[in-house]
Each structure stands twice: as C-alpha cells, then as structure tokens.
All heavy atoms as an XYZ file, in Angstrom:
769
protein
N     -16.253   -115.781   -144.844
C     -16.409   -115.807   -143.420
C     -17.766   -116.283   -143.080
O     -18.831   -115.895   -143.701
C     -16.211   -114.287   -142.938
C     -16.109   -114.206   -141.421
S     -15.291   -112.691   -140.962
C     -16.524   -111.837   -140.061
N     -17.867   -117.113   -142.051
C     -19.128   -117.755   -141.666
C     -20.041   -116.739   -140.998
O     -19.587   -115.818   -140.267
C     -18.891   -118.869   -140.749
N     -21.329   -116.789   -141.280
C     -22.311   -115.896   -140.700
C     -22.390   -116.258   -139.192
O     -22.518   -117.421   -138.850
C     -23.655   -116.062   -141.404
C     -24.713   -115.166   -140.825
C     -26.017   -115.380   -141.544
C     -27.099   -114.664   -140.794
N     -28.404   -115.109   -141.227
N     -22.511   -115.277   -138.339
C     -22.627   -115.530   -136.898
C     -23.917   -114.981   -136.424
O     -24.507   -114.046   -136.996
C     -21.472   -114.900   -136.091
O     -21.499   -113.470   -136.327
C     -20.107   -115.453   -136.597
N     -24.327   -115.526   -135.279
C     -25.575   -115.121   -134.628
C     -25.181   -114.741   -133.169
O     -24.305   -115.450   -132.586
C     -26.554   -116.262   -134.569
C     -27.835   -115.914   -133.806
C     -27.088   -116.532   -136.079
N     -25.819   -113.716   -132.601
C     -25.620   -113.476   -131.191
C     -26.441   -114.312   -130.307
O     -27.670   -114.397   -130.516
C     -25.978   -111.991   -130.917
C     -25.861   -111.516   -129.460
C     -24.460   -111.708   -128.827
C     -26.309   -110.112   -129.289
N     -25.885   -115.046   -129.372
C     -26.534   -115.796   -128.368
C     -26.227   -115.224   -127.068
O     -25.065   -114.918   -126.668
C     -26.021   -117.237   -128.376
C     -26.425   -118.038   -129.678
C     -25.644   -118.059   -130.765
C     -27.662   -118.695   -129.710
C     -25.985   -118.780   -131.870
C     -28.056   -119.368   -130.827
C     -27.193   -119.376   -131.913
O     -27.538   -120.128   -133.006
N     -27.266   -115.100   -126.247
C     -27.137   -114.833   -124.808
C     -27.184   -116.144   -124.090
O     -28.135   -116.885   -124.266
C     -28.274   -113.885   -124.306
C     -28.139   -113.440   -122.888
C     -27.119   -112.420   -122.717
C     -29.496   -112.841   -122.489
N     -26.093   -116.526   -123.402
C     -26.018   -117.739   -122.756
C     -26.005   -117.499   -121.240
O     -25.186   -116.806   -120.688
C     -24.723   -118.534   -123.112
C     -24.662   -119.904   -122.455
C     -24.577   -118.615   -124.647
N     -27.035   -118.080   -120.612
C     -27.164   -117.921   -119.113
C     -27.109   -119.308   -118.526
O     -27.630   -120.345   -119.075
C     -28.507   -117.280   -118.837
N     -26.445   -119.407   -117.375
C     -26.327   -120.712   -116.711
C     -26.513   -120.649   -115.192
O     -26.254   -119.579   -114.619
C     -24.969   -121.375   -117.010
C     -23.791   -120.591   -116.601
C     -23.140   -120.766   -115.406
C     -23.196   -119.698   -117.454
C     -21.991   -120.049   -114.973
C     -22.039   -118.999   -117.127
C     -21.492   -119.177   -115.876
O     -20.354   -118.499   -115.500
N     -27.058   -121.666   -114.668
C     -27.340   -121.830   -113.192
C     -26.795   -123.256   -112.826
O     -27.430   -124.265   -113.177
C     -28.780   -121.657   -112.913
C     -29.069   -121.779   -111.376
O     -28.061   -121.666   -110.633
O     -30.229   -121.931   -111.005
N     -25.661   -123.359   -112.163
C     -24.990   -124.578   -111.907
C     -24.636   -124.543   -110.406
O     -23.824   -123.651   -109.980
C     -23.764   -124.786   -112.782
C     -24.342   -124.848   -114.243
C     -23.075   -126.105   -112.402
C     -23.262   -124.851   -115.282
N     -25.040   -125.394   -109.674
C     -24.838   -125.445   -108.230
C     -23.447   -125.991   -107.776
O     -22.883   -125.537   -106.812
C     -25.924   -126.200   -107.474
O     -25.984   -127.565   -107.927
N     -22.876   -126.928   -108.579
C     -21.616   -127.482   -108.224
C     -20.527   -126.543   -108.629
O     -20.351   -126.184   -109.856
C     -21.545   -128.837   -108.959
C     -20.189   -129.491   -108.710
O     -20.114   -130.127   -107.586
O     -19.272   -129.454   -109.453
N     -19.599   -126.186   -107.714
C     -18.525   -125.233   -108.031
C     -17.566   -125.754   -109.069
O     -17.218   -124.917   -109.986
C     -17.735   -124.958   -106.754
C     -18.423   -124.118   -105.693
O     -19.463   -123.483   -106.045
O     -18.055   -124.187   -104.560
N     -17.305   -126.990   -109.070
C     -16.270   -127.575   -110.125
C     -16.945   -127.451   -111.469
O     -16.286   -127.034   -112.444
C     -15.863   -128.994   -109.710
C     -15.015   -129.591   -110.782
C     -14.462   -130.900   -110.283
N     -13.115   -130.551   -109.734
C     -12.508   -131.192   -108.800
N     -13.104   -132.180   -108.156
N     -11.323   -130.908   -108.376
N     -18.104   -127.894   -111.630
C     -18.804   -127.894   -112.971
C     -18.997   -126.406   -113.428
O     -18.813   -126.112   -114.615
C     -20.102   -128.680   -112.971
C     -19.988   -130.145   -113.019
C     -21.233   -130.865   -113.358
N     -22.391   -130.395   -112.634
C     -22.853   -130.854   -111.519
N     -22.105   -131.781   -110.846
N     -23.924   -130.435   -110.913
N     -19.451   -125.528   -112.437
C     -19.597   -124.138   -112.887
C     -18.343   -123.541   -113.352
O     -18.340   -122.769   -114.370
C     -20.187   -123.381   -111.604
C     -20.598   -121.914   -112.018
C     -21.243   -121.219   -110.839
N     -20.497   -121.269   -109.613
C     -20.854   -121.954   -108.539
N     -22.014   -122.656   -108.547
N     -20.186   -121.930   -107.472
N     -17.179   -123.781   -112.690
C     -15.951   -123.209   -113.164
C     -15.641   -123.789   -114.509
O     -15.125   -123.028   -115.385
C     -14.854   -123.659   -112.138
O     -15.141   -123.006   -110.900
C     -13.451   -123.216   -112.659
N     -15.842   -125.086   -114.797
C     -15.605   -125.686   -116.142
C     -16.429   -124.990   -117.202
O     -15.907   -124.727   -118.243
C     -15.765   -127.182   -116.072
C     -14.635   -127.940   -115.317
C     -14.884   -129.380   -115.414
C     -13.821   -130.125   -114.598
N     -13.971   -131.568   -114.614
N     -17.734   -124.848   -116.883
C     -18.597   -124.180   -117.845
C     -18.118   -122.779   -118.170
O     -18.124   -122.396   -119.273
C     -20.072   -124.164   -117.355
C     -21.003   -123.303   -118.126
C     -20.558   -125.682   -117.349
N     -17.779   -122.094   -117.115
C     -17.339   -120.701   -117.337
C     -16.027   -120.703   -118.228
O     -15.897   -119.829   -119.095
C     -16.989   -120.057   -115.966
C     -16.425   -118.646   -115.987
N     -17.329   -117.543   -116.072
C     -15.244   -118.165   -116.140
C     -16.573   -116.467   -116.169
N     -15.320   -116.828   -116.145
N     -15.131   -121.584   -117.935
C     -13.927   -121.670   -118.808
C     -14.207   -121.988   -120.186
O     -13.632   -121.446   -121.162
C     -12.930   -122.710   -118.186
C     -12.323   -122.229   -116.877
C     -11.583   -123.333   -116.135
O     -11.720   -124.517   -116.485
N     -10.710   -122.942   -115.255
N     -15.113   -122.914   -120.447
C     -15.525   -123.240   -121.783
C     -16.134   -121.978   -122.510
O     -15.740   -121.722   -123.612
C     -16.557   -124.377   -121.779
C     -15.849   -125.673   -121.346
C     -17.185   -124.584   -123.135
C     -16.795   -126.871   -121.031
N     -17.124   -121.396   -121.818
C     -17.722   -120.155   -122.414
C     -16.763   -119.042   -122.712
O     -16.878   -118.320   -123.679
C     -18.827   -119.735   -121.525
C     -20.083   -120.660   -121.551
C     -21.039   -120.238   -120.446
C     -20.796   -120.566   -122.946
N     -15.650   -118.924   -121.864
C     -14.740   -117.859   -122.200
C     -14.022   -118.049   -123.499
O     -13.616   -117.069   -124.101
C     -13.621   -117.905   -121.023
S     -14.099   -117.086   -119.524
N     -13.978   -119.304   -124.005
C     -13.411   -119.600   -125.291
C     -14.408   -119.268   -126.420
O     -13.938   -119.355   -127.560
N     -15.578   -118.961   -126.151
C     -16.614   -118.767   -127.206
C     -17.272   -117.330   -127.173
O     -17.935   -117.044   -128.146
C     -17.727   -119.811   -127.060
C     -17.289   -121.180   -127.521
C     -16.733   -122.054   -126.633
C     -17.447   -121.612   -128.812
C     -16.255   -123.273   -127.010
C     -17.080   -122.820   -129.296
C     -16.463   -123.699   -128.307
N     -17.104   -116.621   -126.126
C     -17.778   -115.353   -126.019
C     -17.248   -114.453   -124.956
O     -16.185   -114.674   -124.306
N     -18.008   -113.376   -124.666
C     -17.625   -112.335   -123.732
C     -18.477   -112.456   -122.466
O     -19.722   -112.498   -122.556
C     -17.949   -111.002   -124.381
C     -17.611   -109.788   -123.483
C     -16.143   -109.656   -123.267
O     -15.346   -109.867   -124.121
N     -15.764   -109.300   -122.081
N     -17.787   -112.529   -121.399
C     -18.471   -112.673   -120.017
C     -18.914   -111.260   -119.751
O     -18.210   -110.318   -119.581
C     -17.428   -113.181   -119.010
C     -17.984   -113.356   -117.614
C     -19.216   -113.817   -117.275
C     -17.274   -113.234   -116.397
N     -19.313   -113.871   -115.900
C     -18.106   -113.560   -115.349
C     -15.976   -112.879   -116.126
C     -17.698   -113.526   -114.051
C     -15.568   -112.800   -114.796
C     -16.396   -113.169   -113.755
N     -20.282   -111.080   -119.516
C     -20.822   -109.801   -119.303
C     -21.478   -109.618   -117.925
O     -21.545   -108.553   -117.424
C     -21.859   -109.437   -120.382
O     -22.928   -110.380   -120.355
C     -21.234   -109.323   -121.744
N     -22.028   -110.650   -117.403
C     -22.612   -110.679   -116.083
C     -22.164   -111.875   -115.326
O     -21.529   -112.766   -115.989
C     -24.104   -110.660   -116.188
C     -24.721   -109.415   -116.951
C     -24.862   -108.280   -116.001
O     -25.021   -108.370   -114.818
N     -24.791   -107.077   -116.515
N     -22.545   -112.053   -114.066
C     -22.043   -113.161   -113.182
C     -22.229   -114.486   -113.894
O     -21.253   -115.309   -113.983
C     -22.734   -113.124   -111.865
C     -22.253   -114.143   -110.914
C     -20.969   -114.083   -110.416
C     -23.008   -115.327   -110.665
C     -20.457   -115.077   -109.582
C     -22.521   -116.231   -109.805
C     -21.245   -116.200   -109.259
O     -20.706   -117.125   -108.434
N     -23.358   -114.812   -114.440
C     -23.630   -116.160   -115.077
C     -24.170   -115.948   -116.502
O     -24.986   -116.728   -116.968
C     -24.594   -116.943   -114.251
O     -24.068   -117.258   -113.008
N     -23.707   -114.922   -117.174
C     -24.184   -114.537   -118.545
C     -23.010   -114.229   -119.490
O     -22.154   -113.497   -119.124
C     -25.154   -113.419   -118.553
C     -26.398   -113.752   -117.661
C     -25.553   -113.003   -119.928
C     -27.406   -112.632   -117.492
N     -23.093   -114.886   -120.656
C     -22.177   -114.596   -121.673
C     -22.900   -114.124   -122.929
O     -23.979   -114.566   -123.130
C     -21.408   -115.820   -122.101
C     -20.219   -116.199   -121.195
C     -20.416   -116.725   -119.964
C     -18.883   -115.939   -121.585
C     -19.361   -116.997   -119.073
C     -17.869   -116.140   -120.817
C     -18.045   -116.742   -119.526
N     -22.226   -113.304   -123.742
C     -22.749   -112.922   -125.073
C     -21.736   -113.555   -126.041
O     -20.532   -113.286   -126.041
C     -22.715   -111.412   -125.198
C     -23.765   -110.766   -124.365
C     -23.663   -109.268   -124.225
O     -22.654   -108.668   -124.590
O     -24.674   -108.638   -123.787
N     -22.225   -114.387   -126.915
C     -21.404   -115.144   -127.873
C     -21.980   -114.956   -129.316
O     -23.126   -115.215   -129.601
C     -21.537   -116.600   -127.488
S     -21.084   -117.077   -125.813
N     -21.081   -114.467   -130.180
C     -21.309   -114.430   -131.616
C     -20.813   -115.757   -132.173
O     -19.576   -115.962   -132.209
C     -20.636   -113.278   -132.234
C     -21.276   -111.924   -131.912
C     -20.946   -111.175   -130.784
C     -22.311   -111.501   -132.763
C     -21.487   -109.940   -130.518
C     -22.906   -110.247   -132.490
C     -22.535   -109.500   -131.317
N     -21.710   -116.583   -132.591
C     -21.315   -117.965   -133.036
C     -21.845   -118.307   -134.400
O     -23.012   -117.978   -134.786
C     -21.896   -119.028   -132.045
C     -21.471   -118.808   -130.554
C     -22.262   -119.760   -129.727
C     -19.961   -119.040   -130.407
N     -21.086   -118.964   -135.140
C     -21.504   -119.578   -136.417
C     -22.226   -120.884   -135.984
O     -22.154   -121.301   -134.841
C     -20.320   -119.889   -137.315
O     -19.545   -120.882   -136.704
N     -22.882   -121.595   -137.005
C     -23.554   -122.752   -136.694
C     -22.539   -123.858   -136.225
O     -22.854   -124.594   -135.264
C     -24.232   -123.290   -137.942
C     -25.401   -122.458   -138.341
O     -25.978   -121.688   -137.552
O     -25.873   -122.602   -139.575
N     -21.370   -123.846   -136.847
C     -20.358   -124.833   -136.441
C     -19.852   -124.546   -135.034
O     -19.665   -125.497   -134.259
C     -19.171   -124.760   -137.416
C     -18.066   -125.708   -137.158
C     -16.979   -125.643   -138.211
N     -17.519   -126.354   -139.338
C     -16.825   -126.739   -140.313
N     -15.528   -126.519   -140.420
N     -17.347   -127.401   -141.306
N     -19.647   -123.280   -134.725
C     -19.202   -122.993   -133.331
C     -20.222   -123.265   -132.373
O     -19.935   -123.752   -131.187
C     -18.829   -121.483   -133.246
C     -17.603   -121.148   -134.094
C     -17.420   -119.648   -134.209
O     -18.427   -118.903   -134.327
O     -16.253   -119.177   -134.236
N     -21.569   -123.121   -132.643
C     -22.610   -123.505   -131.669
C     -22.617   -124.939   -131.406
O     -22.789   -125.444   -130.278
C     -23.988   -123.043   -132.243
C     -25.119   -123.294   -131.319
S     -24.881   -122.473   -129.705
C     -26.590   -122.460   -129.191
N     -22.418   -125.800   -132.420
C     -22.345   -127.244   -132.262
C     -21.171   -127.600   -131.404
O     -21.310   -128.455   -130.492
C     -22.321   -127.972   -133.626
C     -21.940   -129.378   -133.493
C     -23.637   -127.755   -134.415
N     -20.014   -127.012   -131.678
C     -18.833   -127.231   -130.880
C     -19.043   -126.882   -129.389
O     -18.659   -127.657   -128.514
C     -17.653   -126.538   -131.448
N     -19.687   -125.702   -129.143
C     -19.890   -125.292   -127.796
C     -20.889   -126.234   -127.104
O     -20.585   -126.638   -125.966
C     -20.536   -123.856   -127.779
C     -21.007   -123.343   -126.438
C     -19.885   -123.315   -125.431
C     -21.588   -121.947   -126.631
N     -21.941   -126.609   -127.711
C     -22.905   -127.517   -127.114
C     -22.197   -128.918   -126.850
O     -22.466   -129.494   -125.759
C     -24.095   -127.809   -128.053
C     -24.972   -126.627   -128.339
C     -25.791   -126.193   -127.102
N     -26.627   -127.243   -126.503
C     -27.922   -127.469   -126.862
N     -28.439   -126.649   -127.710
N     -28.556   -128.498   -126.331
N     -21.377   -129.348   -127.726
C     -20.621   -130.601   -127.495
C     -19.698   -130.520   -126.305
O     -19.651   -131.391   -125.445
N     -18.968   -129.411   -126.178
C     -18.075   -129.250   -124.968
C     -18.913   -129.153   -123.653
O     -18.460   -129.666   -122.677
C     -17.275   -127.924   -125.187
C     -16.332   -127.920   -126.340
C     -14.910   -128.331   -126.128
N     -14.273   -127.967   -124.866
C     -13.537   -126.807   -124.699
N     -13.511   -125.977   -125.732
N     -13.014   -126.498   -123.612
N     -20.006   -128.441   -123.769
C     -20.834   -128.339   -122.537
C     -21.407   -129.710   -122.107
O     -21.477   -129.979   -120.934
C     -21.863   -127.226   -122.679
C     -21.368   -125.847   -122.774
C     -22.563   -124.830   -123.092
C     -20.736   -125.362   -121.453
N     -21.887   -130.452   -123.117
C     -22.535   -131.740   -122.822
C     -21.499   -132.663   -122.051
O     -21.949   -133.582   -121.327
C     -22.931   -132.412   -124.127
C     -24.263   -131.822   -124.684
O     -24.899   -131.007   -123.964
O     -24.540   -132.038   -125.834
N     -20.240   -132.492   -122.289
C     -19.231   -133.347   -121.594
C     -19.124   -132.979   -120.047
O     -18.676   -133.803   -119.296
C     -17.920   -133.145   -122.194
C     -17.786   -133.654   -123.673
C     -16.466   -133.261   -124.354
O     -15.559   -132.658   -123.696
O     -16.316   -133.681   -125.530
N     -19.578   -131.779   -119.710
C     -19.369   -131.278   -118.299
C     -20.701   -131.222   -117.587
O     -20.620   -131.544   -116.363
C     -18.777   -129.879   -118.376
C     -18.714   -129.280   -117.072
C     -17.454   -129.917   -119.053
N     -21.777   -130.962   -118.192
C     -23.086   -130.767   -117.491
C     -23.695   -131.981   -116.942
O     -23.618   -133.028   -117.505
C     -24.070   -130.000   -118.431
C     -23.647   -128.643   -118.963
C     -24.607   -128.117   -119.984
C     -23.509   -127.649   -117.756
N     -24.364   -131.815   -115.858
C     -25.233   -132.853   -115.260
C     -26.659   -132.392   -115.630
O     -27.242   -131.419   -115.014
C     -25.067   -132.898   -113.720
C     -25.869   -133.970   -113.123
O     -26.914   -134.319   -113.620
O     -25.572   -134.384   -112.026
N     -27.337   -133.149   -116.525
C     -28.653   -132.746   -117.003
C     -29.725   -132.805   -115.871
O     -30.805   -132.162   -116.049
C     -29.098   -133.656   -118.147
O     -29.203   -135.005   -117.772
N     -29.505   -133.460   -114.804
C     -30.418   -133.546   -113.661
C     -30.328   -132.323   -112.770
O     -31.285   -131.931   -112.068
C     -30.293   -134.808   -112.913
C     -30.372   -136.074   -113.671
C     -31.773   -136.182   -114.291
O     -32.768   -136.071   -113.548
N     -31.882   -136.572   -115.501
N     -29.154   -131.646   -112.739
C     -28.918   -130.596   -111.821
C     -28.691   -129.241   -112.422
O     -28.946   -128.167   -111.872
C     -27.706   -130.923   -110.845
C     -27.942   -132.098   -109.932
C     -26.812   -132.380   -109.065
O     -25.940   -131.377   -108.854
O     -26.714   -133.412   -108.508
N     -28.103   -129.190   -113.672
C     -27.624   -127.943   -114.217
C     -28.664   -127.385   -115.211
O     -29.524   -128.126   -115.768
C     -26.272   -128.195   -114.957
C     -25.185   -128.726   -113.988
O     -25.278   -128.482   -112.849
O     -24.239   -129.395   -114.460
N     -28.518   -126.052   -115.394
C     -29.433   -125.406   -116.343
C     -28.611   -124.352   -117.180
O     -28.029   -123.423   -116.573
C     -30.508   -124.707   -115.534
C     -31.624   -124.067   -116.431
O     -31.359   -123.853   -117.600
N     -32.639   -123.720   -115.808
N     -28.575   -124.592   -118.519
C     -27.904   -123.636   -119.379
C     -28.934   -123.249   -120.403
O     -29.559   -124.100   -121.046
C     -26.646   -124.250   -120.048
C     -26.006   -123.235   -121.030
C     -25.608   -124.602   -118.982
N     -29.147   -122.009   -120.702
C     -30.036   -121.488   -121.640
C     -29.304   -120.698   -122.686
O     -28.473   -119.897   -122.445
C     -31.165   -120.631   -120.969
C     -32.001   -121.406   -120.038
C     -33.012   -120.561   -119.341
N     -33.712   -121.343   -118.346
C     -35.086   -121.621   -118.464
N     -35.764   -121.157   -119.443
N     -35.593   -122.377   -117.563
N     -29.762   -120.917   -123.976
C     -29.237   -120.231   -125.085
C     -30.366   -119.374   -125.672
O     -31.361   -119.931   -126.167
C     -28.696   -121.190   -126.217
C     -27.650   -122.076   -125.664
C     -27.850   -123.312   -125.042
C     -26.319   -121.768   -125.842
C     -26.869   -124.146   -124.602
C     -25.268   -122.591   -125.457
C     -25.601   -123.800   -124.762
N     -30.144   -118.084   -125.619
C     -31.154   -117.178   -126.258
C     -30.616   -116.598   -127.608
O     -29.571   -115.862   -127.532
C     -31.556   -116.043   -125.304
C     -32.204   -116.559   -124.073
C     -31.431   -116.763   -122.889
C     -33.564   -116.760   -124.021
C     -32.109   -117.224   -121.699
C     -34.204   -117.254   -122.827
C     -33.397   -117.461   -121.710
O     -34.009   -117.907   -120.623
N     -31.212   -116.961   -128.687
C     -30.774   -116.475   -129.983
C     -31.403   -115.101   -130.154
O     -32.534   -114.809   -130.093
C     -31.432   -117.484   -131.046
C     -31.220   -116.953   -132.451
N     -32.103   -117.304   -133.408
C     -30.300   -116.216   -133.022
C     -31.673   -116.795   -134.551
N     -30.610   -116.100   -134.340
N     -30.436   -114.107   -130.356
C     -30.893   -112.698   -130.566
C     -30.706   -112.377   -131.996
O     -29.586   -112.274   -132.547
C     -29.929   -111.766   -129.672
C     -29.810   -112.215   -128.220
C     -30.416   -110.303   -129.771
C     -31.065   -112.216   -127.406
N     -31.829   -112.157   -132.727
C     -31.802   -111.855   -134.074
C     -31.205   -110.441   -134.284
O     -31.250   -109.642   -133.332
C     -33.181   -111.956   -134.722
S     -34.391   -110.725   -134.079
N     -30.732   -110.202   -135.554
C     -30.095   -108.951   -135.742
C     -30.939   -107.742   -135.490
O     -30.621   -106.789   -134.842
C     -29.600   -108.884   -137.169
C     -28.683   -107.672   -137.488
N     -27.444   -107.499   -136.831
C     -28.929   -106.601   -138.217
C     -26.912   -106.362   -137.310
N     -27.870   -105.777   -138.080
N     -32.285   -107.682   -135.950
C     -33.145   -106.559   -135.663
C     -33.340   -106.413   -134.130
O     -33.384   -105.281   -133.661
C     -34.457   -106.908   -136.324
C     -34.086   -107.834   -137.479
C     -32.935   -108.622   -136.883
N     -33.416   -107.446   -133.421
C     -33.617   -107.393   -131.946
C     -32.361   -106.903   -131.309
O     -32.315   -106.141   -130.281
C     -34.002   -108.657   -131.287
S     -35.692   -109.297   -131.828
N     -31.202   -107.300   -131.858
C     -29.888   -106.845   -131.304
C     -29.769   -105.341   -131.483
O     -29.307   -104.648   -130.507
C     -28.794   -107.561   -132.041
C     -27.381   -107.241   -131.596
C     -26.340   -107.910   -132.445
O     -26.617   -108.870   -133.064
N     -25.132   -107.343   -132.438
N     -30.299   -104.793   -132.498
C     -30.212   -103.365   -132.743
C     -31.103   -102.543   -131.785
O     -30.858   -101.436   -131.496
C     -30.516   -102.989   -134.180
C     -29.469   -103.479   -135.195
C     -29.853   -103.226   -136.657
O     -31.046   -102.871   -136.815
O     -28.951   -103.392   -137.490
N     -32.132   -103.195   -131.294
C     -33.093   -102.608   -130.354
C     -32.723   -102.716   -128.936
O     -33.285   -102.059   -128.083
C     -34.446   -103.199   -130.522
C     -35.084   -102.937   -131.861
C     -36.449   -103.632   -131.994
C     -37.087   -103.452   -133.359
N     -38.274   -104.272   -133.477
N     -31.659   -103.540   -128.622
C     -31.275   -103.768   -127.266
C     -30.692   -102.464   -126.654
O     -29.960   -101.702   -127.302
C     -30.195   -104.838   -127.220
N     -31.042   -102.200   -125.436
C     -30.559   -101.025   -124.740
C     -29.569   -101.461   -123.635
O     -29.726   -102.464   -123.038
C     -31.681   -100.302   -124.084
C     -32.650    -99.690   -125.104
C     -33.735    -98.848   -124.389
O     -33.515    -98.253   -123.356
O     -34.810    -98.909   -124.922
N     -28.451   -100.687   -123.560
C     -27.412   -101.039   -122.546
C     -27.178    -99.807   -121.684
O     -26.982    -98.744   -122.193
C     -26.162   -101.492   -123.321
O     -26.496   -102.593   -124.107
C     -25.071   -101.823   -122.300
N     -27.129   -100.008   -120.404
C     -26.878    -98.958   -119.478
C     -25.644    -99.395   -118.674
O     -25.569   -100.458   -118.050
C     -27.997    -98.679   -118.536
C     -27.645    -97.690   -117.501
C     -29.210    -98.238   -119.244
N     -24.581    -98.573   -118.651
C     -23.406    -98.844   -117.817
C     -22.284    -99.617   -118.527
O     -21.289    -99.872   -117.900
N     -22.484    -99.976   -119.710
C     -21.435   -100.696   -120.399
C     -21.681   -100.641   -121.937
O     -22.758   -100.156   -122.389
C     -21.335   -102.199   -120.041
O     -22.479   -102.908   -120.375
N     -20.796   -101.142   -122.771
C     -20.913   -101.048   -124.206
C     -21.955   -102.109   -124.594
O     -21.971   -103.247   -124.018
C     -19.639   -101.313   -124.919
C     -18.613   -100.243   -124.693
C     -19.036    -98.969   -125.301
O     -19.547    -98.945   -126.464
O     -18.906    -97.915   -124.657
N     -22.764   -101.894   -125.689
C     -23.638   -102.989   -126.190
C     -22.780   -104.117   -126.805
O     -21.624   -103.888   -127.100
C     -24.438   -102.255   -127.252
C     -23.696   -101.057   -127.571
C     -22.916   -100.667   -126.341
N     -23.345   -105.287   -126.901
C     -22.546   -106.421   -127.514
C     -22.145   -106.030   -128.911
O     -22.882   -105.533   -129.672
C     -23.550   -107.538   -127.468
C     -24.874   -106.962   -127.238
C     -24.730   -105.624   -126.635
N     -20.881   -106.385   -129.208
C     -20.337   -106.191   -130.537
C     -19.393   -107.382   -130.832
O     -18.663   -107.874   -129.973
C     -19.507   -104.870   -130.564
N     -19.425   -107.839   -132.041
C     -18.605   -108.941   -132.479
C     -17.175   -108.454   -132.663
O     -16.944   -107.411   -133.252
C     -19.112   -109.474   -133.813
C     -18.458   -110.717   -134.214
C     -19.245   -111.425   -135.413
O     -20.098   -110.809   -135.992
O     -18.828   -112.559   -135.731
N     -16.299   -109.245   -132.127
C     -14.844   -108.934   -132.304
C     -14.474   -109.193   -133.744
O     -14.861   -110.173   -134.315
C     -13.950   -109.820   -131.414
C     -14.089   -109.488   -129.934
O     -14.392   -108.283   -129.653
O     -13.843   -110.355   -129.138
N     -13.730   -108.261   -134.315
C     -13.308   -108.364   -135.687
C     -11.808   -108.784   -135.649
O     -11.068   -108.023   -134.957
C     -13.527   -107.142   -136.533
C     -15.029   -106.821   -136.612
S     -16.013   -108.062   -137.428
C     -15.426   -107.883   -139.120
N     -11.391   -109.724   -136.411
C      -9.974   -110.110   -136.481
C      -9.566   -109.944   -137.907
O     -10.161   -110.407   -138.829
C      -9.817   -111.621   -136.079
C      -8.323   -112.032   -136.250
C     -10.287   -111.844   -134.678
N      -8.438   -109.215   -138.014
C      -7.843   -108.939   -139.375
C      -6.591   -109.627   -139.434
O      -5.668   -109.495   -138.631
C      -7.717   -107.415   -139.550
C      -9.023   -106.662   -139.503
C      -9.425   -106.026   -138.340
C      -9.803   -106.620   -140.638
C     -10.610   -105.389   -138.299
C     -11.006   -105.906   -140.601
C     -11.402   -105.321   -139.392
O     -12.593   -104.613   -139.390
N      -6.449   -110.381   -140.495
C      -5.169   -111.100   -140.761
C      -4.387   -110.429   -141.864
O      -4.968   -110.108   -142.933
C      -5.374   -112.580   -141.141
C      -6.184   -113.433   -140.116
C      -6.415   -114.824   -140.661
C      -5.342   -113.490   -138.873
N      -3.183   -110.045   -141.600
C      -2.349   -109.334   -142.582
C      -1.364   -110.264   -143.160
O      -0.861   -111.145   -142.653
C      -1.669   -108.118   -141.962
C      -2.594   -107.115   -141.294
C      -1.888   -106.013   -140.654
C      -3.578   -106.525   -142.398
C-alpha cells in the first residue's frame, strides 16, 4: 500500500463554473471539511494526478489553490472542535 500524506487544500476561485469543477475534482480525492477546504490523504501518484486534473480547469491569473502538507507529528498535534479530526479512510478488500 502506498504511503499517504495529509494535505489541507484551500481554494479561492471567483468564477462559479470553475469553482464547481474544482470542488467536484477535490471530492474525488478527499473529504470536504469547510466551505473551500478539503483534507486529502494522498500518495505521491495521487498528488500528481490531482494537480494534473486541477491544471486543466484553473485560470492561473485569477484562481488560487494552496496545498498544505501536514506531517504526521503535526497531524497528531492538530486540535479539532465541533467535528472529528482528519482520518484516512481505510478500505478492506475481501
């Protein structure tokens, strides 16, 4: 199983159509936690795939997407009020 890293992905996109597309793309890669924030556990390969999908949609002159890499020790120190802390979904194949 590929090693994953937690990324906090925040975006600010003024165009409704592009914002909707970005939201839909991110839904395939992580958990929507705030209005414009996703928590994504991604392998290196998944990160490259996500960046490629977003590059097809984003306007680099108008849009802003930030990826914050959350290391494992920092993830353990994160405090959450009002919801569950980020956790990687585990899939078991039988």
